[in-house]
N, C-alpha and C positions, 0 to 999 in steps of 0.2 A: 349150465350149458351155454356155450357161446357159439353163435353162428355168424358167418359172413354172407350177406346177400349181394350178389352181383346183379344189378338191375339198372340198365340204361334208362328205362322208364320208371321213374319214382317221383313222388311229389317234390316240388309243386308242378311237375310236368303232368298234364291232364290226359292220361291215356288209360285204357282198360287195365293193363298190367300194373301201372303205377297205383291205381285205386285198389286193385287186388292186394298188393303187397303193403300198401299203407294200412289197410285194415288188419291183415294177418300179423304184420310186425307189431302193430299196437297191441293186439291181443297176446302175442308172445311175451312182450315186455311185461304186461300185467300178470302173466303167469310165471314170472321170474326168469325168463330166458334173456340172455344178453344178446343184443342184435347190433351188428355193424353193417353199414350199407355202402357199397362201392358203386358209384353212379357218375353221371356226367355233371359238369359244372354249367349252370345256367346263368344268364345275365341277371343281375339284381333286379327284383321286381317282376321277373318273367314267371308266367304260369298262374296257377290257381291259388290265390292267397288263403282260401278257405280249406284247402286240402294240403295240410302240412304234416310231416312225420312226427311221431311221438318224440317229445323233447329228450328222452333218455337214449334215443338211438344216436350212435356215433356215425356221422356222415363223412365219407371220403369222396369229395367231388373232383373230377378230372376233366380236362379239356376234351370236348367231344370230337374235335377235328376241324379242319378249316371250312369245309362246306356247310356242315350242320351248325358249327359254331357261328359262322357268318349269318346263317338263316335265323337262328334264335335272336341275335342282336337286331337284325333287320325287322323281323316280325314284331319284336317288342316295341321298337320305335314307331312303327307304322300302324300297328293295330291296337295300341293301348287306348286310343281315344274312340275306338269303335266307329260309330256313325260319323264322327268328325273326319275320319279318313275319307269316307265316301263323299263328304260334302266339300272337301278341299280339292279343287281340280288339280292343282299343281302336285300335291302330295299323292293324289290318286294316280296321276300319270307316272310318277316315279315308282310308286308301289307296283303298278302293272308291269312296267319294264323289269323291275327287280324280280317279280314273281315269275315272269316268263324265263328269265335267265336262270333262276334257281331250278325251275322245273326241268329245263333242258339239261342242266348240269347233273341234277339228281337222277334223271332218267338214264343218262349216259353211264353214270357210275353204278347205278343199280344193275346194269347189264355187264359190268366189269367186275365189281367187288362181290365177293361171296360172303353171306347171302344177299347183302344190299349195301347201299351207300354208307350206312351207319357203322360198317366195319372199319371205316377210317378212324374210329375211336381206338382201335386195337393197339397200334404202336405206342400211343400216349398212355393208354390204360395199363398195358403190360408192365411198363417201367414202374408205375405207381403201385400196381398190384403186388409186384415182387417185394417192394419196400414194406408194404402193409403185412404181407405174410411173414417176412423176416422179423418184423417188430411185434406182431401179435400171435397168440396161439388160439386156434379155432378148432372146435369139435366137428363142425360140419360146414361145408360150402354149399350154397344154393344159387343157381344161375337161372334168371328169369327171361323167358323168350315170349314175345318179340322184344328186341331184335335178336337175331342169331349170334351176333358178336358176343353176347353175354355167355353163351355156351362155349365159344372159342376160348374165352378167358377162364371159364370154369375148368376146361380141359387143361389149360396151362397151370392153374392152381393145383389140380390133381397131380400133375406130373412133377411140379416143384416140391410139394410138401406131402403128397400121398394122404391127403385129408379126405374123409368121406364126402362124396360129391352127389348132390341131388339136382337133376335138371327138371325145371318146370316149363311145360309147353302150353302156352295159351292157345297156340295154333301149331299146325305141323311146320316143320323146318322147310320142307318143299311143298309149295302150294300152287294153286291155279295161276297165281301171278308171278311165279318163278319163271324167268325166261326159258322157253322150251328147249332151245339149243344147249342150255347149260344144266339142265336137270340131271343128267347122268353124273356130272361132277358134284352137284349139290347133294344128290342121294348118297354118293360115296362118303362125303363128309358127314352127312346125317347118320349113316351107319357107324362110322368111327366114333362119333359123339355118344350115341346110344350105347355102344358096347363098352365104353369107358366109364359111363355113369354108374354109380353104385345103386342109385334108385331114380325112378322117373315118375314125374307127376303129370297126369293128363286130365283133361276136363270132362271127358265122357267115355263111355264104354265102347262106342263104335270106333272112336279114335284109337282106343286100346287094341281092339281086334285087328285093325289095319296095321299097327306097328308090330304087334306080335307075329302076324302072318308074314309081313314083308321082310322083317329083320330077324325072324326066329328068336324073339325075345321070350323069356319066361314071364308068365302072367304075374308071378310073385314079385317081379322086379318093378311092377307098375302099381301106383295107387291113384285112384280117381279123386281129385280135389277140384270140384267145380267152382264156378264163380258164385258169389254170394250176395246177400243183402244186409243192409244196415238196420239195426233195430233201435238205435238211439234217438232218431228223429221222431218226435211226436207231433204229427200234423193232423188236425181234424178235418175230415172231408165235409164240405158243404156243397150240395147240389148246385151246379151252375145254371144260370138262367137260360143259356143256350147249350145244347149238347156239345161237350168239349172233348175232342180227341187229341191225343198228343203222341208224337214219336220223338224220343230223345236218343240221339246216336248219329251214326254216319251211314249214308247209302253209298253203294259202289255200283257202277254200271256193269262191271263184269260178273259180279257174283251176289249182289244184294240190291237189286234194282227196285225202285218204287213205281215203275211204269204202270203196272196193273192197279196199284193202289190209287194212283192219280186218276186213271180212267174211271174207277169206281166212284171216287169222290166227285168227279165231273158229272157223272150221271145223277148222283144223289143231290147235288147242290140246288137243283130245281124242284126237288121233291120234299126234302126235309131241311129245316134250319140246323146248321152245325157250325162249329169253329174247329178247324184243324190247325194245331200248333206244331211247328217243326223247330227242334233245337239241335245244334251240332254243326259240324263242318259240312254243310250241304249246299254251298253256293252254286255248284254246277247244275243243281236241279231247280233252282229258284224260278226260272222262267216257266217251267212246266207247272209248278205248284201255283204260281201267280195267276194262272188261268182260272183258279177258283175264286178270284176276286176277294170280296170282303170276308169270305168264309175261311181265308187263310191268314196265318200270322207266323212270321219267321223271327225267332229269338236269337239265331246265330249260336256261337259257342258261349255257353254260360258256365258258371262255376258248378262244381259237384254238389255243393249244398243247395244251390238254386235249382239244379236239376231234380234233386229229391223232392223239393217243395212243389215244383211244377207237376211231377208225377202224382203226388198225393192229392193234388187239387183237381186232377182230370177226372172226367166221367168214364173214359176208356183209354187204355194204353195199347199202342200198336207195336208189335214186334215182328220183324220179317226174317225168315231163315236165310242162311247162305245157300248157294247152289251146291255146296259140298257138305254133306251131313256130318263129317267129322269136325266141322267148325260150327259150334252152336254159339250164337252171339251172347256174350255175357250179360248184355243189357237186360235180357229177359229175366235172369235171376235177380238182378237189382230191382226190377219191377215188383217182385213178390213182396218186398218190404213196404210198398206203397198202399197195399190193401185195396187196390182197385182192380176191376175186371180187365182181362187181357184178351186181345184178338191176335192170335198167333197165325201168321201167314206162312205156310210151309207146304212143300210138295213131298215131304218126308215124314214118316211117323217116327221122328227122332225122340230122344229122351225128354226133350223139353215139351214136345207135343204130348207125349204120354203123361208127363207131370201135370200139365194144364188140365188134361181130361181126368186124371186120377183124383186131383184135389178139387175139380170143378171150379177153377179160377176164371174161366172164360170159354172162348170158342177157338177151335183150330179149323182153319179153312185153307183150301188150295189157293195157290197164287194165280188166281183167275179173276178178271174184273167182274164178271156176272156173279160168281160165287161170293165175292167180297161185297157186292151190293146187297145181296140177300142177308149176309151175316151182319153187316152194319145196320141194315134196316131192322133186323130182329133185336139187336141190342138197343137201338134207338127206342123202339116200342117199349122195351123193359124199362129203360130210363124214364121215358115220358110218363109211364104209369107207376113210377117209384117202386119198381119190382126187381131192381138189380140185386139188392141184398137177399131176396128170396130165391132168385134164380142161380146165383153164384156164391161160392164160399169165399169171403173176403177177409178171412183172418190169417194168422201165420202159424198156428199150431200144427196144421197138416204139412207144412213145408219148413219147419224150424231147422231141419238138418242142413238147410242152405243158408242159414244165418252165418255171419262171419265168426261168431262165437263158436258154434258147433264145428264149423270147418276148421278153425284153428285147433280145437281140441283133437280132432282127427289127425291133423298134421303133427301136433305135438306128440301124440302116441307113436306116430311113425318115427319121429326124431329119437325118441327114447329107445325104440327097438333097434334102430341103426347104430346108435351110440353104444 
């Protein structure tokens, strides 16, 4: 079997969907499936050097477009030295000016291009995609969202060659951050894409219920393929001298805010000793977290491998739900592989909350500062008395269906059925 994956986000680009398909494609290769990947071309040396695709995968890189193409080059040149950028006043000034220009341009194009600025990849990608489809024979096309431009290209591939087309949705096509005035247009496009797909992959059942109801889709046309965790990293946990809490991922003001978590930590810092570690693209929240003083440490954006190491070394992992329950942060499933307790902050009894409670991996608490203080204090007491292992299940047998190996086996069964 030979498949073509259309994925804007693919290693070494460090994003949730690229990590998802890095693992799934690797497992598919090991099971004898031939995988080609159509993706964007990144500057040499850009991205995560530890997160690379399987060497047997054929990569077809294509120019992402002028705005994002310029951004990748700019970011590579100015962020490759990490702290040195912040220490060099001249470079810092240039970086800030460039960053503001990029954000202004990106925000403008996000309001114009459907579904966002990354659709600028389409004209360059379409020409190359047509060449690839004429040159190679594929059994199945898979398009990976985000971004939505991948599904636009998947539709083109379907129309050009009438190949079986699977659309993978990490998030809905139309979301809370879709410009309000443009949502009717985006929903029309979403409907066209869904109707033309031969099969649809979604990450959770609530998401499935919404799509089935809104677009009158058959439940048989949809398969749930959640995010997963890696089982290959073998890192032994050693209790930290100070209670160590970590969050690895990105916060968003509009739908995944750390506001109440920060309030809770501010209350606790005068009551119990702890270290809160933050990793990811979270510079906009730094001033708020820095009020924690020496109890706070910021790692910035780190490699995927280092992220897994940090998770496995922590005493407690923090996961915060989005404000829309159809979007469950994939980071939570990655946490399962760390074998550490999880505090899930959520106002919904979503599938992840039910999972944490079912396997007793940690606590689920409302996104409220006082409730968080109580939950964190309880877990601290368990840690202090060396009772975390007795209080929570910290293995992987109860959740092994979320390992990338099991997820790929489920996906491969679907491929065989469709073929």
